[in-house]
PQR file with spaces between the fields and no chain letter, atoms N, CA, C, O and H, PARSE charges and radii, in Angstrom:
ATOM       1  N    MET     1      39.285 -124.608   16.902 -0.4000 1.5000
ATOM       2  CA   MET     1      38.309 -125.647   16.949 -0.0000 2.0000
ATOM       3  C    MET     1      36.921 -125.078   16.700  0.5500 1.7000
ATOM       4  O    MET     1      36.636 -123.925   17.023 -0.5500 1.4000
ATOM       5  N    SER     2      36.064 -125.910   16.120 -0.4000 1.5000
ATOM       6  CA   SER     2      34.710 -125.425   15.838 -0.0000 2.0000
ATOM       7  C    SER     2      33.787 -125.750   17.013  0.5500 1.7000
ATOM       8  O    SER     2      33.982 -126.738   17.721 -0.5500 1.4000
ATOM       9  H    SER     2      36.296 -126.847   15.857  0.4000 1.0000
ATOM      10  N    ASP     3      32.804 -124.918   17.201 -0.4000 1.5000
ATOM      11  CA   ASP     3      31.833 -125.122   18.282 -0.0000 2.0000
ATOM      12  C    ASP     3      30.670 -125.962   17.773  0.5500 1.7000
ATOM      13  O    ASP     3      30.187 -125.775   16.657 -0.5500 1.4000
ATOM      14  H    ASP     3      32.645 -124.115   16.626  0.4000 1.0000
ATOM      15  N    PHE     4      30.233 -126.894   18.621 -0.4000 1.5000
ATOM      16  CA   PHE     4      29.106 -127.760   18.278 -0.0000 2.0000
ATOM      17  C    PHE     4      27.920 -127.406   19.158  0.5500 1.7000
ATOM      18  O    PHE     4      28.072 -126.977   20.301 -0.5500 1.4000
ATOM      19  H    PHE     4      30.626 -127.045   19.528  0.4000 1.0000
ATOM      20  N    ASP     5      26.751 -127.596   18.601 -0.4000 1.5000
ATOM      21  CA   ASP     5      25.523 -127.369   19.350 -0.0000 2.0000
ATOM      22  C    ASP     5      25.343 -128.535   20.338  0.5500 1.7000
ATOM      23  O    ASP     5      25.377 -129.688   19.909 -0.5500 1.4000
ATOM      24  H    ASP     5      26.627 -127.945   17.672  0.4000 1.0000
ATOM      25  N    PRO     6      25.156 -128.280   21.623 -0.5600 1.5000
ATOM      26  CA   PRO     6      25.042 -129.376   22.609  0.2800 2.0000
ATOM      27  C    PRO     6      23.888 -130.341   22.316  0.5500 1.7000
ATOM      28  O    PRO     6      24.010 -131.532   22.604 -0.5500 1.4000
ATOM      29  N    LYS     7      22.781 -129.866   21.757 -0.4000 1.5000
ATOM      30  CA   LYS     7      21.651 -130.751   21.463 -0.0000 2.0000
ATOM      31  C    LYS     7      21.953 -131.689   20.301  0.5500 1.7000
ATOM      32  O    LYS     7      21.429 -132.802   20.258 -0.5500 1.4000
ATOM      33  H    LYS     7      22.682 -128.898   21.524  0.4000 1.0000
ATOM      34  N    GLU     8      22.778 -131.265   19.372 -0.4000 1.5000
ATOM      35  CA   GLU     8      23.112 -132.115   18.227 -0.0000 2.0000
ATOM      36  C    GLU     8      24.175 -133.146   18.573  0.5500 1.7000
ATOM      37  O    GLU     8      24.214 -134.213   17.960 -0.5500 1.4000
ATOM      38  H    GLU     8      23.203 -130.361   19.407  0.4000 1.0000
ATOM      39  N    THR     9      25.024 -132.860   19.524 -0.4000 1.5000
ATOM      40  CA   THR     9      26.110 -133.779   19.866 -0.0000 2.0000
ATOM      41  C    THR     9      25.764 -134.715   21.021  0.5500 1.7000
ATOM      42  O    THR     9      26.528 -135.634   21.316 -0.5500 1.4000
ATOM      43  H    THR     9      24.993 -131.994   20.022  0.4000 1.0000
ATOM      44  N    ARG    10      24.646 -134.502   21.667 -0.4000 1.5000
ATOM      45  CA   ARG    10      24.257 -135.348   22.799 -0.0000 2.0000
ATOM      46  C    ARG    10      23.868 -136.738   22.297  0.5500 1.7000
ATOM      47  O    ARG    10      23.155 -136.873   21.302 -0.5500 1.4000
ATOM      48  H    ARG    10      24.025 -133.756   21.427  0.4000 1.0000
ATOM      49  N    GLN    11      24.344 -137.761   22.996 -0.4000 1.5000
ATOM      50  CA   GLN    11      24.006 -139.136   22.621 -0.0000 2.0000
ATOM      51  C    GLN    11      22.680 -139.532   23.250  0.5500 1.7000
ATOM      52  O    GLN    11      22.372 -139.130   24.372 -0.5500 1.4000
ATOM      53  H    GLN    11      24.923 -137.651   23.803  0.4000 1.0000
ATOM      54  N    GLY    12      21.912 -140.308   22.538 -0.4000 1.5000
ATOM      55  CA   GLY    12      20.680 -140.860   23.069 -0.0000 2.0000
ATOM      56  C    GLY    12      19.515 -139.906   23.080  0.5500 1.7000
ATOM      57  O    GLY    12      18.558 -140.123   23.822 -0.5500 1.4000
ATOM      58  H    GLY    12      22.162 -140.635   21.626  0.4000 1.0000
ATOM      59  N    SER    13      19.558 -138.881   22.302 -0.4000 1.5000
ATOM      60  CA   SER    13      18.459 -137.927   22.324 -0.0000 2.0000
ATOM      61  C    SER    13      17.271 -138.390   21.477  0.5500 1.7000
ATOM      62  O    SER    13      16.144 -137.963   21.726 -0.5500 1.4000
ATOM      63  H    SER    13      20.335 -138.705   21.699  0.4000 1.0000
ATOM      64  N    LYS    14      17.496 -139.244   20.492 -0.4000 1.5000
ATOM      65  CA   LYS    14      16.418 -139.710   19.626 -0.0000 2.0000
ATOM      66  C    LYS    14      16.249 -141.221   19.764  0.5500 1.7000
ATOM      67  O    LYS    14      17.178 -141.917   20.175 -0.5500 1.4000
ATOM      68  H    LYS    14      18.412 -139.591   20.290  0.4000 1.0000
ATOM      69  N    GLY    15      15.096 -141.714   19.431 -0.4000 1.5000
ATOM      70  CA   GLY    15      14.855 -143.150   19.450 -0.0000 2.0000
ATOM      71  C    GLY    15      14.266 -143.616   20.775  0.5500 1.7000
ATOM      72  O    GLY    15      14.010 -142.823   21.681 -0.5500 1.4000
ATOM      73  H    GLY    15      14.341 -141.148   19.097  0.4000 1.0000
ATOM      74  N    THR    16      14.059 -144.929   20.858 -0.4000 1.5000
ATOM      75  CA   THR    16      13.471 -145.528   22.052 -0.0000 2.0000
ATOM      76  C    THR    16      14.528 -145.612   23.162  0.5500 1.7000
ATOM      77  O    THR    16      15.638 -146.088   22.925 -0.5500 1.4000
ATOM      78  H    THR    16      14.267 -145.573   20.122  0.4000 1.0000
ATOM      79  N    PRO    17      14.191 -145.160   24.349 -0.5600 1.5000
ATOM      80  CA   PRO    17      15.156 -145.280   25.455  0.2800 2.0000
ATOM      81  C    PRO    17      15.440 -146.755   25.765  0.5500 1.7000
ATOM      82  O    PRO    17      14.531 -147.585   25.778 -0.5500 1.4000
ATOM      83  N    ILE    18      16.692 -147.055   26.008 -0.4000 1.5000
ATOM      84  CA   ILE    18      17.103 -148.445   26.230 -0.0000 2.0000
ATOM      85  C    ILE    18      16.482 -148.998   27.508  0.5500 1.7000
ATOM      86  O    ILE    18      16.243 -150.202   27.598 -0.5500 1.4000
ATOM      87  H    ILE    18      17.430 -146.380   25.998  0.4000 1.0000
ATOM      88  N    LEU    19      16.215 -148.147   28.499 -0.4000 1.5000
ATOM      89  CA   LEU    19      15.587 -148.618   29.725 -0.0000 2.0000
ATOM      90  C    LEU    19      14.196 -149.183   29.441  0.5500 1.7000
ATOM      91  O    LEU    19      13.809 -150.191   30.031 -0.5500 1.4000
ATOM      92  H    LEU    19      16.409 -147.169   28.425  0.4000 1.0000
ATOM      93  N    LEU    20      13.459 -148.559   28.564 -0.4000 1.5000
ATOM      94  CA   LEU    20      12.126 -149.062   28.200 -0.0000 2.0000
ATOM      95  C    LEU    20      12.237 -150.428   27.523  0.5500 1.7000
ATOM      96  O    LEU    20      11.430 -151.317   27.794 -0.5500 1.4000
ATOM      97  H    LEU    20      13.774 -147.740   28.085  0.4000 1.0000
ATOM      98  N    ILE    21      13.208 -150.600   26.664 -0.4000 1.5000
ATOM      99  CA   ILE    21      13.403 -151.884   25.986 -0.0000 2.0000
ATOM     100  C    ILE    21      13.769 -152.970   27.000  0.5500 1.7000
ATOM     101  O    ILE    21      13.268 -154.090   26.908 -0.5500 1.4000
ATOM     102  H    ILE    21      13.863 -149.878   26.444  0.4000 1.0000
ATOM     103  N    LEU    22      14.630 -152.654   27.957 -0.4000 1.5000
ATOM     104  CA   LEU    22      15.010 -153.629   28.970 -0.0000 2.0000
ATOM     105  C    LEU    22      13.836 -154.004   29.869  0.5500 1.7000
ATOM     106  O    LEU    22      13.691 -155.171   30.234 -0.5500 1.4000
ATOM     107  H    LEU    22      15.037 -151.744   28.032  0.4000 1.0000
ATOM     108  N    ILE    23      13.001 -153.041   30.229 -0.4000 1.5000
ATOM     109  CA   ILE    23      11.835 -153.327   31.067 -0.0000 2.0000
ATOM     110  C    ILE    23      10.836 -154.207   30.326  0.5500 1.7000
ATOM     111  O    ILE    23      10.283 -155.140   30.908 -0.5500 1.4000
ATOM     112  H    ILE    23      13.119 -152.093   29.933  0.4000 1.0000
ATOM     113  N    VAL    24      10.603 -153.922   29.064 -0.4000 1.5000
ATOM     114  CA   VAL    24       9.672 -154.738   28.268 -0.0000 2.0000
ATOM     115  C    VAL    24      10.221 -156.156   28.106  0.5500 1.7000
ATOM     116  O    VAL    24       9.461 -157.119   28.204 -0.5500 1.4000
ATOM     117  H    VAL    24      11.052 -153.164   28.591  0.4000 1.0000
ATOM     118  N    ALA    25      11.518 -156.302   27.861 -0.4000 1.5000
ATOM     119  CA   ALA    25      12.112 -157.631   27.721 -0.0000 2.0000
ATOM     120  C    ALA    25      12.024 -158.412   29.034  0.5500 1.7000
ATOM     121  O    ALA    25      11.759 -159.614   29.016 -0.5500 1.4000
ATOM     122  H    ALA    25      12.135 -155.519   27.782  0.4000 1.0000
ATOM     123  N    LEU    26      12.238 -157.758   30.152 -0.4000 1.5000
ATOM     124  CA   LEU    26      12.117 -158.414   31.453 -0.0000 2.0000
ATOM     125  C    LEU    26      10.679 -158.843   31.722  0.5500 1.7000
ATOM     126  O    LEU    26      10.444 -159.919   32.271 -0.5500 1.4000
ATOM     127  H    LEU    26      12.453 -156.782   30.167  0.4000 1.0000
ATOM     128  N    ALA    27       9.721 -158.009   31.339 -0.4000 1.5000
ATOM     129  CA   ALA    27       8.307 -158.354   31.510 -0.0000 2.0000
ATOM     130  C    ALA    27       7.938 -159.551   30.648  0.5500 1.7000
ATOM     131  O    ALA    27       7.199 -160.425   31.103 -0.5500 1.4000
ATOM     132  H    ALA    27       9.912 -157.134   30.893  0.4000 1.0000
ATOM     133  N    LEU    28       8.430 -159.615   29.425 -0.4000 1.5000
ATOM     134  CA   LEU    28       8.156 -160.764   28.554 -0.0000 2.0000
ATOM     135  C    LEU    28       8.777 -162.037   29.118  0.5500 1.7000
ATOM     136  O    LEU    28       8.168 -163.105   29.044 -0.5500 1.4000
ATOM     137  H    LEU    28       9.030 -158.905   29.056  0.4000 1.0000
ATOM     138  N    CYS    29       9.969 -161.941   29.675 -0.4000 1.5000
ATOM     139  CA   CYS    29      10.586 -163.110   30.309 -0.0000 2.0000
ATOM     140  C    CYS    29       9.755 -163.590   31.491  0.5500 1.7000
ATOM     141  O    CYS    29       9.606 -164.796   31.691 -0.5500 1.4000
ATOM     142  H    CYS    29      10.463 -161.074   29.736  0.4000 1.0000
ATOM     143  N    ALA    30       9.217 -162.673   32.268 -0.4000 1.5000
ATOM     144  CA   ALA    30       8.380 -163.045   33.408 -0.0000 2.0000
ATOM     145  C    ALA    30       7.101 -163.729   32.939  0.5500 1.7000
ATOM     146  O    ALA    30       6.660 -164.697   33.557 -0.5500 1.4000
ATOM     147  H    ALA    30       9.338 -161.693   32.105  0.4000 1.0000
ATOM     148  N    VAL    31       6.504 -163.244   31.863 -0.4000 1.5000
ATOM     149  CA   VAL    31       5.286 -163.864   31.330 -0.0000 2.0000
ATOM     150  C    VAL    31       5.581 -165.285   30.861  0.5500 1.7000
ATOM     151  O    VAL    31       4.797 -166.195   31.130 -0.5500 1.4000
ATOM     152  H    VAL    31       6.863 -162.457   31.361  0.4000 1.0000
ATOM     153  N    VAL    32       6.689 -165.488   30.171 -0.4000 1.5000
ATOM     154  CA   VAL    32       7.054 -166.826   29.702 -0.0000 2.0000
ATOM     155  C    VAL    32       7.344 -167.744   30.891  0.5500 1.7000
ATOM     156  O    VAL    32       6.928 -168.903   30.889 -0.5500 1.4000
ATOM     157  H    VAL    32       7.326 -164.748   29.953  0.4000 1.0000
ATOM     158  N    PHE    33       8.046 -167.243   31.897 -0.4000 1.5000
ATOM     159  CA   PHE    33       8.365 -168.047   33.076 -0.0000 2.0000
ATOM     160  C    PHE    33       7.089 -168.469   33.805  0.5500 1.7000
ATOM     161  O    PHE    33       6.964 -169.626   34.206 -0.5500 1.4000
ATOM     162  H    PHE    33       8.383 -166.301   31.898  0.4000 1.0000
ATOM     163  N    ILE    34       6.158 -167.561   33.977 -0.4000 1.5000
ATOM     164  CA   ILE    34       4.893 -167.883   34.636 -0.0000 2.0000
ATOM     165  C    ILE    34       4.096 -168.867   33.792  0.5500 1.7000
ATOM     166  O    ILE    34       3.485 -169.792   34.328 -0.5500 1.4000
ATOM     167  H    ILE    34       6.260 -166.621   33.651  0.4000 1.0000
ATOM     168  N    GLY    35       4.097 -168.676   32.476 -0.4000 1.5000
ATOM     169  CA   GLY    35       3.389 -169.609   31.591 -0.0000 2.0000
ATOM     170  C    GLY    35       3.958 -171.013   31.658  0.5500 1.7000
ATOM     171  O    GLY    35       3.200 -171.983   31.682 -0.5500 1.4000
ATOM     172  H    GLY    35       4.593 -167.925   32.040  0.4000 1.0000
ATOM     173  N    LEU    36       5.273 -171.142   31.689 -0.4000 1.5000
ATOM     174  CA   LEU    36       5.888 -172.464   31.803 -0.0000 2.0000
ATOM     175  C    LEU    36       5.609 -173.095   33.162  0.5500 1.7000
ATOM     176  O    LEU    36       5.449 -174.312   33.259 -0.5500 1.4000
ATOM     177  H    LEU    36       5.889 -170.355   31.670  0.4000 1.0000
ATOM     178  N    GLY    37       5.551 -172.286   34.203 -0.4000 1.5000
ATOM     179  CA   GLY    37       5.224 -172.802   35.524 -0.0000 2.0000
ATOM     180  C    GLY    37       3.806 -173.345   35.578  0.5500 1.7000
ATOM     181  O    GLY    37       3.564 -174.399   36.165 -0.5500 1.4000
ATOM     182  H    GLY    37       5.682 -171.298   34.124  0.4000 1.0000
ATOM     183  N    ILE    38       2.875 -172.634   34.972 -0.4000 1.5000
ATOM     184  CA   ILE    38       1.492 -173.107   34.923 -0.0000 2.0000
ATOM     185  C    ILE    38       1.390 -174.365   34.083  0.5500 1.7000
ATOM     186  O    ILE    38       0.676 -175.299   34.448 -0.5500 1.4000
ATOM     187  H    ILE    38       3.072 -171.777   34.495  0.4000 1.0000
ATOM     188  N    TYR    39       2.093 -174.401   32.964 -0.4000 1.5000
ATOM     189  CA   TYR    39       2.077 -175.601   32.109 -0.0000 2.0000
ATOM     190  C    TYR    39       2.636 -176.812   32.861  0.5500 1.7000
ATOM     191  O    TYR    39       2.075 -177.904   32.777 -0.5500 1.4000
ATOM     192  H    TYR    39       2.672 -173.643   32.667  0.4000 1.0000
ATOM     193  N    GLY    40       3.729 -176.626   33.589 -0.4000 1.5000
ATOM     194  CA   GLY    40       4.306 -177.725   34.351 -0.0000 2.0000
ATOM     195  C    GLY    40       3.409 -178.170   35.488  0.5500 1.7000
ATOM     196  O    GLY    40       3.381 -179.352   35.832 -0.5500 1.4000
ATOM     197  H    GLY    40       4.185 -175.739   33.657  0.4000 1.0000
ATOM     198  N    TRP    41       2.669 -177.231   36.080 -0.4000 1.5000
ATOM     199  CA   TRP    41       1.780 -177.569   37.176 -0.0000 2.0000
ATOM     200  C    TRP    41       0.555 -178.335   36.680  0.5500 1.7000
ATOM     201  O    TRP    41       0.052 -179.222   37.369 -0.5500 1.4000
ATOM     202  H    TRP    41       2.692 -176.271   35.801  0.4000 1.0000
ATOM     203  N    LEU    42       0.080 -177.993   35.490 -0.4000 1.5000
ATOM     204  CA   LEU    42      -1.118 -178.640   34.953 -0.0000 2.0000
ATOM     205  C    LEU    42      -0.824 -179.922   34.187  0.5500 1.7000
ATOM     206  O    LEU    42      -1.738 -180.710   33.943 -0.5500 1.4000
ATOM     207  H    LEU    42       0.488 -177.273   34.930  0.4000 1.0000
ATOM     208  N    SER    43       0.421 -180.149   33.804 -0.4000 1.5000
ATOM     209  CA   SER    43       0.741 -181.339   33.018 -0.0000 2.0000
ATOM     210  C    SER    43       0.617 -182.586   33.885  0.5500 1.7000
ATOM     211  O    SER    43       0.838 -182.523   35.095 -0.5500 1.4000
ATOM     212  H    SER    43       1.163 -179.509   34.001  0.4000 1.0000
ATOM     213  N    PRO    44       0.266 -183.717   33.279 -0.5600 1.5000
ATOM     214  CA   PRO    44       0.108 -184.942   34.065  0.2800 2.0000
ATOM     215  C    PRO    44       1.440 -185.439   34.602  0.5500 1.7000
ATOM     216  O    PRO    44       2.500 -185.142   34.049 -0.5500 1.4000
ATOM     217  N    ASP    45       1.371 -186.199   35.686 -0.4000 1.5000
ATOM     218  CA   ASP    45       2.553 -186.766   36.317 -0.0000 2.0000
ATOM     219  C    ASP    45       3.142 -187.829   35.391  0.5500 1.7000
ATOM     220  O    ASP    45       2.408 -188.721   34.966 -0.5500 1.4000
ATOM     221  H    ASP    45       0.510 -186.440   36.135  0.4000 1.0000
ATOM     222  N    PRO    46       4.449 -187.774   35.054 -0.5600 1.5000
ATOM     223  CA   PRO    46       5.021 -188.760   34.130  0.2800 2.0000
ATOM     224  C    PRO    46       4.967 -190.184   34.677  0.5500 1.7000
ATOM     225  O    PRO    46       4.901 -191.133   33.896 -0.5500 1.4000
ATOM     226  N    GLU    47       4.994 -190.357   35.991 -0.4000 1.5000
ATOM     227  CA   GLU    47       4.947 -191.700   36.555 -0.0000 2.0000
ATOM     228  C    GLU    47       3.570 -192.336   36.388  0.5500 1.7000
ATOM     229  O    GLU    47       3.457 -193.560   36.316 -0.5500 1.4000
ATOM     230  H    GLU    47       5.047 -189.587   36.626  0.4000 1.0000
ATOM     231  N    SER    48       2.529 -191.520   36.326 -0.4000 1.5000
ATOM     232  CA   SER    48       1.190 -192.079   36.160 -0.0000 2.0000
ATOM     233  C    SER    48       0.949 -192.518   34.724  0.5500 1.7000
ATOM     234  O    SER    48      -0.015 -193.234   34.450 -0.5500 1.4000
ATOM     235  H    SER    48       2.620 -190.526   36.384  0.4000 1.0000
ATOM     236  N    ALA    49       1.802 -192.102   33.812 -0.4000 1.5000
ATOM     237  CA   ALA    49       1.634 -192.463   32.413 -0.0000 2.0000
ATOM     238  C    ALA    49       2.273 -193.814   32.086  0.5500 1.7000
ATOM     239  O    ALA    49       2.203 -194.263   30.942 -0.5500 1.4000
ATOM     240  H    ALA    49       2.584 -191.520   34.034  0.4000 1.0000
ATOM     241  N    LEU    50       2.894 -194.466   33.068 -0.4000 1.5000
ATOM     242  CA   LEU    50       3.516 -195.764   32.826 -0.0000 2.0000
ATOM     243  C    LEU    50       2.449 -196.810   32.529  0.5500 1.7000
ATOM     244  O    LEU    50       1.303 -196.692   32.963 -0.5500 1.4000
ATOM     245  H    LEU    50       2.952 -194.102   33.997  0.4000 1.0000
ATOM     246  N    ASP    51       2.844 -197.824   31.787 -0.4000 1.5000
ATOM     247  CA   ASP    51       1.921 -198.890   31.438 -0.0000 2.0000
ATOM     248  C    ASP    51       1.727 -199.790   32.657  0.5500 1.7000
ATOM     249  O    ASP    51       2.670 -200.449   33.094 -0.5500 1.4000
ATOM     250  H    ASP    51       3.775 -197.920   31.435  0.4000 1.0000
ATOM     251  N    MET    52       0.538 -199.822   33.196 -0.4000 1.5000
ATOM     252  CA   MET    52       0.254 -200.625   34.373 -0.0000 2.0000
ATOM     253  C    MET    52      -0.521 -201.897   34.017  0.5500 1.7000
ATOM     254  O    MET    52      -1.075 -202.542   34.907 -0.5500 1.4000
ATOM     255  H    MET    52      -0.228 -199.286   32.841  0.4000 1.0000
ATOM     256  N    SER    53      -0.570 -202.268   32.736 -0.4000 1.5000
ATOM     257  CA   SER    53      -1.353 -203.427   32.327 -0.0000 2.0000
ATOM     258  C    SER    53      -0.685 -204.738   32.729  0.5500 1.7000
ATOM     259  O    SER    53      -1.388 -205.711   33.000 -0.5500 1.4000
ATOM     260  H    SER    53      -0.120 -201.744   32.013  0.4000 1.0000
ATOM     261  N    SER    54       0.649 -204.801   32.779 -0.4000 1.5000
ATOM     262  CA   SER    54       1.318 -206.038   33.183 -0.0000 2.0000
ATOM     263  C    SER    54       1.732 -205.917   34.642  0.5500 1.7000
ATOM     264  O    SER    54       2.202 -204.860   35.063 -0.5500 1.4000
ATOM     265  H    SER    54       1.220 -204.010   32.559  0.4000 1.0000
ATOM     266  N    PRO    55       1.564 -206.988   35.423 -0.5600 1.5000
ATOM     267  CA   PRO    55       1.921 -206.917   36.843  0.2800 2.0000
ATOM     268  C    PRO    55       3.432 -206.825   37.032  0.5500 1.7000
ATOM     269  O    PRO    55       4.210 -207.292   36.200 -0.5500 1.4000
ATOM     270  N    ALA    56       3.820 -206.223   38.126 -0.4000 1.5000
ATOM     271  CA   ALA    56       5.239 -206.089   38.446 -0.0000 2.0000
ATOM     272  C    ALA    56       5.783 -207.441   38.879  0.5500 1.7000
ATOM     273  O    ALA    56       5.042 -208.241   39.450 -0.5500 1.4000
ATOM     274  H    ALA    56       3.188 -205.844   38.802  0.4000 1.0000
ATOM     275  N    PRO    57       7.059 -207.717   38.624 -0.5600 1.5000
ATOM     276  CA   PRO    57       7.634 -208.990   39.066  0.2800 2.0000
ATOM     277  C    PRO    57       7.650 -209.066   40.593  0.5500 1.7000
ATOM     278  O    PRO    57       7.801 -208.057   41.282 -0.5500 1.4000
ATOM     279  N    ALA    58       7.492 -210.284   41.100 -0.4000 1.5000
ATOM     280  CA   ALA    58       7.465 -210.487   42.547 -0.0000 2.0000
ATOM     281  C    ALA    58       8.862 -210.279   43.130  0.5500 1.7000
ATOM     282  O    ALA    58       9.864 -210.662   42.525 -0.5500 1.4000
ATOM     283  H    ALA    58       7.369 -211.104   40.540  0.4000 1.0000
ATOM     284  N    ILE    59       8.911 -209.676   44.295 -0.4000 1.5000
ATOM     285  CA   ILE    59      10.182 -209.431   44.978 -0.0000 2.0000
ATOM     286  C    ILE    59      10.114 -210.149   46.314  0.5500 1.7000
ATOM     287  O    ILE    59       9.092 -210.108   46.998 -0.5500 1.4000
ATOM     288  H    ILE    59       8.097 -209.365   44.786  0.4000 1.0000
ATOM     289  N    GLU    60      11.201 -210.805   46.682 -0.4000 1.5000
ATOM     290  CA   GLU    60      11.244 -211.507   47.955 -0.0000 2.0000
ATOM     291  C    GLU    60      11.162 -210.513   49.109  0.5500 1.7000
ATOM     292  O    GLU    60      11.375 -209.315   48.920 -0.5500 1.4000
ATOM     293  H    GLU    60      12.032 -210.839   46.126  0.4000 1.0000
ATOM     294  N    ALA    61      10.859 -211.002   50.276 -0.4000 1.5000
ATOM     295  CA   ALA    61      10.680 -210.144   51.443 -0.0000 2.0000
ATOM     296  C    ALA    61      11.947 -209.357   51.764  0.5500 1.7000
ATOM     297  O    ALA    61      11.872 -208.187   52.139 -0.5500 1.4000
ATOM     298  H    ALA    61      10.686 -211.975   50.429  0.4000 1.0000
ATOM     299  N    SER    62      13.110 -209.995   51.619 -0.4000 1.5000
ATOM     300  CA   SER    62      14.355 -209.292   51.959 -0.0000 2.0000
ATOM     301  C    SER    62      14.730 -208.286   50.888  0.5500 1.7000
ATOM     302  O    SER    62      15.339 -207.261   51.194 -0.5500 1.4000
ATOM     303  H    SER    62      13.170 -210.945   51.314  0.4000 1.0000
ATOM     304  N    GLY    63      14.377 -208.558   49.631 -0.4000 1.5000
ATOM     305  CA   GLY    63      14.694 -207.660   48.537 -0.0000 2.0000
ATOM     306  C    GLY    63      16.132 -207.744   48.085  0.5500 1.7000
ATOM     307  O    GLY    63      16.549 -206.967   47.226 -0.5500 1.4000
ATOM     308  H    GLY    63      13.882 -209.391   49.382  0.4000 1.0000
ATOM     309  N    GLU    64      16.906 -208.665   48.639 -0.4000 1.5000
ATOM     310  CA   GLU    64      18.309 -208.803   48.275 -0.0000 2.0000
ATOM     311  C    GLU    64      18.537 -210.177   47.660  0.5500 1.7000
ATOM     312  O    GLU    64      17.819 -211.120   47.993 -0.5500 1.4000
ATOM     313  H    GLU    64      16.567 -209.296   49.336  0.4000 1.0000
ATOM     314  N    PRO    65      19.512 -210.313   46.776 -0.5600 1.5000
ATOM     315  CA   PRO    65      19.824 -211.628   46.227  0.2800 2.0000
ATOM     316  C    PRO    65      20.447 -212.524   47.302  0.5500 1.7000
ATOM     317  O    PRO    65      20.981 -212.040   48.301 -0.5500 1.4000
ATOM     318  N    ASP    66      20.368 -213.835   47.077 -0.4000 1.5000
ATOM     319  CA   ASP    66      20.895 -214.784   48.049 -0.0000 2.0000
ATOM     320  C    ASP    66      22.410 -214.700   48.173  0.5500 1.7000
ATOM     321  O    ASP    66      22.948 -214.854   49.269 -0.5500 1.4000
ATOM     322  H    ASP    66      19.935 -214.228   46.266  0.4000 1.0000
ATOM     323  N    GLY    67      23.093 -214.462   47.085 -0.4000 1.5000
ATOM     324  CA   GLY    67      24.546 -214.400   47.109 -0.0000 2.0000
ATOM     325  C    GLY    67      25.026 -213.355   46.130  0.5500 1.7000
ATOM     326  O    GLY    67      24.221 -212.673   45.496 -0.5500 1.4000
ATOM     327  H    GLY    67      22.657 -214.336   46.194  0.4000 1.0000
ATOM     328  N    PRO    68      26.335 -213.225   46.002 -0.5600 1.5000
ATOM     329  CA   PRO    68      26.851 -212.237   45.045  0.2800 2.0000
ATOM     330  C    PRO    68      26.542 -212.664   43.617  0.5500 1.7000
ATOM     331  O    PRO    68      26.626 -213.845   43.282 -0.5500 1.4000
ATOM     332  N    VAL    69      26.192 -211.714   42.791 -0.4000 1.5000
ATOM     333  CA   VAL    69      25.885 -211.964   41.386 -0.0000 2.0000
ATOM     334  C    VAL    69      26.949 -211.269   40.560  0.5500 1.7000
ATOM     335  O    VAL    69      27.152 -210.061   40.681 -0.5500 1.4000
ATOM     336  H    VAL    69      26.124 -210.754   43.063  0.4000 1.0000
ATOM     337  N    GLU    70      27.620 -212.030   39.729 -0.4000 1.5000
ATOM     338  CA   GLU    70      28.659 -211.479   38.868 -0.0000 2.0000
ATOM     339  C    GLU    70      28.014 -210.738   37.703  0.5500 1.7000
ATOM     340  O    GLU    70      26.941 -211.135   37.250 -0.5500 1.4000
ATOM     341  H    GLU    70      27.456 -213.011   39.631  0.4000 1.0000
ATOM     342  N    PRO    71      28.635 -209.678   37.209 -0.5600 1.5000
ATOM     343  CA   PRO    71      28.085 -208.976   36.049  0.2800 2.0000
ATOM     344  C    PRO    71      28.024 -209.910   34.839  0.5500 1.7000
ATOM     345  O    PRO    71      28.983 -210.626   34.551 -0.5500 1.4000
ATOM     346  N    GLY    72      26.922 -209.899   34.153 -0.4000 1.5000
ATOM     347  CA   GLY    72      26.744 -210.727   32.973 -0.0000 2.0000
ATOM     348  C    GLY    72      26.193 -212.111   33.309  0.5500 1.7000
ATOM     349  O    GLY    72      25.828 -212.861   32.403 -0.5500 1.4000
ATOM     350  H    GLY    72      26.142 -209.317   34.386  0.4000 1.0000
ATOM     351  N    GLU    73      26.127 -212.458   34.573 -0.4000 1.5000
ATOM     352  CA   GLU    73      25.613 -213.744   34.997 -0.0000 2.0000
ATOM     353  C    GLU    73      24.166 -213.576   35.441  0.5500 1.7000
ATOM     354  O    GLU    73      23.890 -212.733   36.295 -0.5500 1.4000
ATOM     355  H    GLU    73      26.423 -211.849   35.309  0.4000 1.0000
ATOM     356  N    PRO    74      23.239 -214.343   34.894 -0.5600 1.5000
ATOM     357  CA   PRO    74      21.840 -214.160   35.281  0.2800 2.0000
ATOM     358  C    PRO    74      21.627 -214.617   36.732  0.5500 1.7000
ATOM     359  O    PRO    74      22.237 -215.588   37.181 -0.5500 1.4000
ATOM     360  N    ALA    75      20.776 -213.922   37.437 -0.4000 1.5000
ATOM     361  CA   ALA    75      20.457 -214.290   38.808 -0.0000 2.0000
ATOM     362  C    ALA    75      19.543 -215.489   38.792  0.5500 1.7000
ATOM     363  O    ALA    75      18.640 -215.576   37.960 -0.5500 1.4000
ATOM     364  H    ALA    75      20.281 -213.133   37.072  0.4000 1.0000
ATOM     365  N    THR    76      19.769 -216.421   39.706 -0.4000 1.5000
ATOM     366  CA   THR    76      18.928 -217.614   39.773 -0.0000 2.0000
ATOM     367  C    THR    76      17.745 -217.379   40.689  0.5500 1.7000
ATOM     368  O    THR    76      17.884 -216.818   41.776 -0.5500 1.4000
ATOM     369  H    THR    76      20.503 -216.351   40.382  0.4000 1.0000
ATOM     370  N    ALA    77      16.585 -217.812   40.243 -0.4000 1.5000
ATOM     371  CA   ALA    77      15.371 -217.658   41.045 -0.0000 2.0000
ATOM     372  C    ALA    77      15.151 -218.905   41.882  0.5500 1.7000
ATOM     373  O    ALA    77      15.451 -220.010   41.430 -0.5500 1.4000
ATOM     374  H    ALA    77      16.471 -218.268   39.360  0.4000 1.0000
ATOM     375  N    GLN    78      14.640 -218.751   43.077 -0.4000 1.5000
ATOM     376  CA   GLN    78      14.388 -219.896   43.950 -0.0000 2.0000
ATOM     377  C    GLN    78      12.928 -220.199   44.033  0.5500 1.7000
ATOM     378  O    GLN    78      12.530 -221.134   44.727 -0.5500 1.4000
ATOM     379  H    GLN    78      14.396 -217.854   43.444  0.4000 1.0000
């Protein structure tokens, strides 16, 4: 068998270490996560964007219909 030089046969001796790449990728993910959190915190409330120009329909004090309402049958107003 032929003898090999240990420095030539060692894996990972040249190039960027994979640990550095993983740390940089994790840092970029953290920056994006923090940025999205700030964007969500500063964005307006979706409920406040509803159209409030028309008044809401009146609801009776009980809030329940007088009797059972069948599907497809319009509820009768009193």
